[in-house]
C-alpha positions in Angstrom: 281.1 -156.5 247.6 278.2 -154.2 248.0 277.7 -152.4 244.9 275.6 -149.3 243.8 275.1 -149.1 240.1 274.2 -145.9 238.4 273.3 -146.3 234.7 271.0 -146.2 231.7 270.5 -148.0 228.3 271.5 -151.6 227.4 275.0 -151.2 228.9 273.5 -150.7 232.3 271.2 -153.6 231.9 274.1 -155.8 230.9 276.1 -154.7 233.9 273.3 -155.4 236.3 272.7 -158.9 234.8 276.5 -159.7 234.9 276.8 -158.6 238.5 273.7 -160.3 239.7 274.9 -163.7 238.5 278.2 -163.5 240.5 278.9 -163.4 244.3 278.5 -159.6 244.7 275.5 -157.8 246.1 273.7 -155.1 244.2 272.4 -152.5 246.9 270.4 -150.5 244.3 270.3 -149.4 240.7 270.0 -145.7 240.1 268.4 -145.0 236.7 265.7 -142.8 235.1 262.2 -143.9 236.0 260.3 -144.7 232.8 258.0 -142.1 231.3 254.3 -143.2 231.0 254.6 -143.4 227.2 258.1 -145.1 227.2 258.3 -147.8 224.4 261.1 -149.5 226.0 261.5 -151.1 229.6 264.9 -149.6 230.3 267.2 -150.3 233.2 264.7 -149.2 235.9 262.1 -151.8 235.0 264.7 -154.4 234.3 266.1 -153.9 237.8 262.7 -154.1 239.4 262.0 -157.3 237.6 265.1 -158.8 239.1 264.0 -157.8 242.5 266.6 -155.0 242.9 265.9 -151.7 244.6 265.7 -148.7 242.3 266.6 -145.0 243.2 266.2 -142.1 240.8 269.4 -141.4 238.9 269.1 -137.6 239.3 269.7 -138.0 243.1 273.5 -138.4 242.4 273.5 -134.6 242.0 272.6 -134.0 245.7 275.0 -134.2 248.5 272.5 -135.8 250.9 272.8 -139.2 248.9 276.2 -139.6 250.5 274.7 -140.4 253.9 272.3 -143.0 252.4 275.3 -144.6 250.6 277.3 -144.9 253.9 274.2 -146.2 255.7 273.8 -148.9 253.1 277.5 -149.8 253.5 278.2 -149.5 249.8 281.7 -150.5 248.8 281.7 -149.5 245.2 279.6 -147.1 242.9 279.8 -148.1 239.3 278.7 -145.6 236.6 277.6 -147.0 233.3 276.3 -144.7 230.7 274.6 -142.3 233.1 274.9 -138.7 232.1 274.2 -137.0 235.4 277.1 -135.3 236.9 277.8 -137.0 240.4 278.2 -134.7 243.4 281.7 -134.7 244.9 280.3 -135.8 248.3 278.6 -138.8 246.7 281.8 -139.8 244.8 283.6 -140.1 248.1 280.9 -142.0 250.0 281.5 -145.6 248.9 284.1 -147.5 250.8 286.5 -148.1 247.8 285.3 -145.2 245.7 283.3 -144.4 242.4 284.3 -145.7 239.0 283.1 -144.8 235.4 283.1 -146.6 232.2 284.0 -144.1 229.7 283.5 -145.0 225.9 286.8 -143.4 224.8 290.5 -143.5 225.4 291.3 -141.1 228.1 292.8 -138.6 228.3 292.5 -137.7 224.7 288.7 -138.3 224.4 287.1 -136.8 227.6 283.5 -135.4 227.7 280.6 -136.3 225.5 280.3 -138.3 222.2 283.8 -139.6 222.3 282.9 -142.4 219.7 281.5 -139.8 217.2 284.4 -137.4 217.6 286.9 -140.3 217.1 285.3 -141.4 213.8 284.9 -137.9 212.6 288.5 -137.1 213.0 289.5 -140.2 211.1 290.9 -142.3 213.9 291.9 -145.8 213.1 291.8 -146.9 216.8 289.5 -146.2 219.6 289.0 -147.7 223.1 287.2 -147.7 226.4 288.5 -146.6 229.8 287.6 -147.4 233.4 288.6 -144.6 235.7 288.1 -143.5 239.3 285.6 -140.6 239.4 286.8 -137.3 240.8 285.0 -133.9 240.8 286.6 -133.0 237.5 284.7 -135.0 234.6 286.6 -137.9 233.2 289.8 -136.7 234.9 290.4 -139.4 237.6 293.2 -142.0 237.6 292.7 -144.8 235.2 292.4 -148.4 236.4 291.7 -150.2 233.1 291.8 -149.4 229.4 291.3 -151.4 226.1 292.0 -150.2 222.7 290.9 -151.7 219.4 291.0 -150.9 215.7 288.1 -148.9 214.0 287.3 -150.3 210.5 286.8 -148.0 207.6 283.2 -148.9 207.3 282.3 -149.0 211.0 279.3 -147.0 212.1 279.2 -145.1 215.4 276.8 -147.8 216.8 279.3 -150.6 215.9 282.1 -148.8 217.7 279.9 -147.9 220.6 278.8 -151.6 221.0 282.4 -152.7 221.0 283.0 -150.0 223.8 280.3 -151.6 225.9 281.5 -155.1 225.3 285.1 -154.3 226.3 284.1 -151.9 229.0 281.9 -154.5 230.8 284.8 -156.9 230.8 287.1 -154.3 232.4 284.5 -153.3 235.0 283.9 -156.8 236.1 287.5 -157.5 236.3 287.9 -154.4 238.6 285.1 -155.6 240.9 286.6 -159.0 241.2 290.0 -157.8 241.9 288.6 -155.2 244.3 286.8 -157.8 246.3 290.2 -159.8 246.7 292.7 -157.3 247.1 291.8 -153.6 246.8 295.3 -152.4 247.6 296.5 -154.2 244.2 294.4 -151.9 242.0 296.7 -149.7 239.8 295.8 -146.2 239.7 297.4 -144.3 236.7 297.2 -140.6 236.7 296.1 -139.0 233.5 298.5 -136.6 231.7 296.7 -133.2 231.6 298.9 -132.2 228.6 297.1 -134.9 226.6 293.6 -134.3 227.7 291.0 -133.2 225.2 287.5 -132.5 226.3 284.6 -132.4 224.0 281.2 -130.7 224.9 277.8 -130.6 223.2 279.0 -128.9 220.0 278.5 -130.6 216.7 281.3 -130.2 214.2 280.7 -128.1 211.1 277.3 -126.9 212.5 276.0 -130.3 211.5 276.6 -129.5 207.6 278.3 -131.6 205.0 280.9 -129.6 203.1 281.2 -131.2 199.6 284.5 -129.3 198.9 286.2 -131.6 201.6 288.0 -134.8 200.8 285.5 -137.8 200.4 286.9 -139.6 203.4 286.2 -136.6 205.6 282.7 -136.5 204.3 282.0 -140.3 204.9 283.6 -140.1 208.3 281.2 -137.4 209.4 278.2 -139.5 208.1 279.6 -142.7 210.0 280.1 -140.6 213.2 276.5 -139.9 213.1 275.2 -143.3 212.3 273.6 -144.9 215.2 270.7 -146.4 213.1 268.2 -147.7 214.1 268.8 -145.6 217.2 268.8 -141.8 217.5 272.0 -140.0 216.9 273.2 -137.4 219.4 274.4 -135.3 216.6 271.5 -135.9 214.2 272.6 -136.6 210.8 274.8 -134.4 208.5 272.7 -132.0 206.5 273.0 -130.6 203.0 271.0 -128.2 200.9 268.9 -129.1 197.8 266.4 -127.0 196.0 263.5 -128.7 197.8 265.2 -127.9 201.2 267.3 -129.7 203.8 268.6 -133.2 203.1 270.0 -135.4 205.8 272.5 -138.0 204.7 272.2 -141.3 206.7 274.4 -143.7 204.7 277.5 -143.0 202.6 280.8 -144.7 201.4 283.8 -143.9 199.4 283.8 -145.1 195.8 287.4 -144.6 194.8 286.0 -142.9 191.6 287.8 -139.6 190.8 285.3 -136.7 190.9 285.0 -134.9 187.5 282.4 -132.3 188.5 282.1 -129.4 191.0 281.7 -130.6 194.5 278.2 -131.4 195.5 277.2 -132.5 191.9 275.5 -135.8 191.3 277.7 -137.7 188.8 275.8 -141.0 188.7 272.9 -142.8 190.0 272.0 -146.5 190.3 270.5 -149.3 192.3 272.7 -148.4 195.4 272.0 -144.6 195.5 273.8 -141.8 193.9 277.5 -140.7 193.5 278.1 -137.1 194.6 281.3 -135.3 193.8 283.6 -134.4 196.7 286.9 -132.6 196.5 288.7 -135.6 195.2 286.5 -138.6 194.5 282.8 -139.3 194.5 280.8 -140.3 197.5 278.0 -143.0 197.2 275.0 -141.9 199.3 272.5 -144.7 199.6 270.1 -143.4 202.2 268.8 -139.9 202.9 266.1 -138.2 204.9 263.8 -135.3 203.9 260.9 -134.1 206.2 261.2 -137.1 208.4 260.9 -139.7 205.5 263.8 -141.8 204.5 264.5 -143.1 201.0 267.1 -144.0 198.4 268.2 -140.6 196.9 268.1 -142.1 193.4 264.4 -141.6 193.4 264.7 -137.9 193.7 268.0 -136.9 192.5 269.3 -136.8 188.9 272.7 -136.6 187.3 273.6 -132.9 187.2 271.8 -131.9 190.3 273.8 -129.9 192.8 273.8 -130.1 196.5 275.2 -127.8 199.1 274.7 -124.1 200.1 275.0 -123.2 196.5 272.9 -126.1 195.2 
């Protein structure tokens, strides 16, 4: 099989390494060229070190790329964590089509930040989907999907890494099966009635609401937790008298709240306990003005956070 990979990040690098170790030929890797001040090598440099041709990823938006794909006799286009919208003519150019690895269970979690939305909404299960790409984003027929549990303490990074691990297995299985018998690939149409699409919006305007149940507050913090990497949503913010406070790490305590929501009820070696609607939330890491620290070094029992803090 002659394969064109469009991707970014560690997932793209893992895909290239896995395929390069097998019998299939990688025609080229489409990725973002590194900036002059880039701190990490990225997929572009990784591919070049492996002797694989590199094309700029943004070219997938232009219809003229389709002719080049046909000239190179590309059998499959595999999209792995690239955020460029691929032109319809490009999608149709490979012999057996174009396929995307989506970090969510379609059709319910189409669009952006599927992992964060699932955790924010309190899901106990998530998944990864391989689907054929069509002009409508994340709407093509499904050719593979894996579901797995989300733990109560799992961060968005942990769930994202599981999506990559399971997604790469599905993608490699698709490639191998396509090489042997393309006609045997199952194409399962998505039910449009179950489709949910998420755009660039951040829930609650990015703010913590202390009058919500503790579980909802902690889930929002976990949904934003990609540490040590940057979160697409940033971190949930709350007001204190010295300004904005971003909450980076939080967990439920099981201790019933006895004060008004947003009130610091206790402090200790592992941060502070802040009252939510039902129980306290232990906050162990916050950020103010770009600096991160244990909130017990700044907050005292009786302090109040939130818009009325």
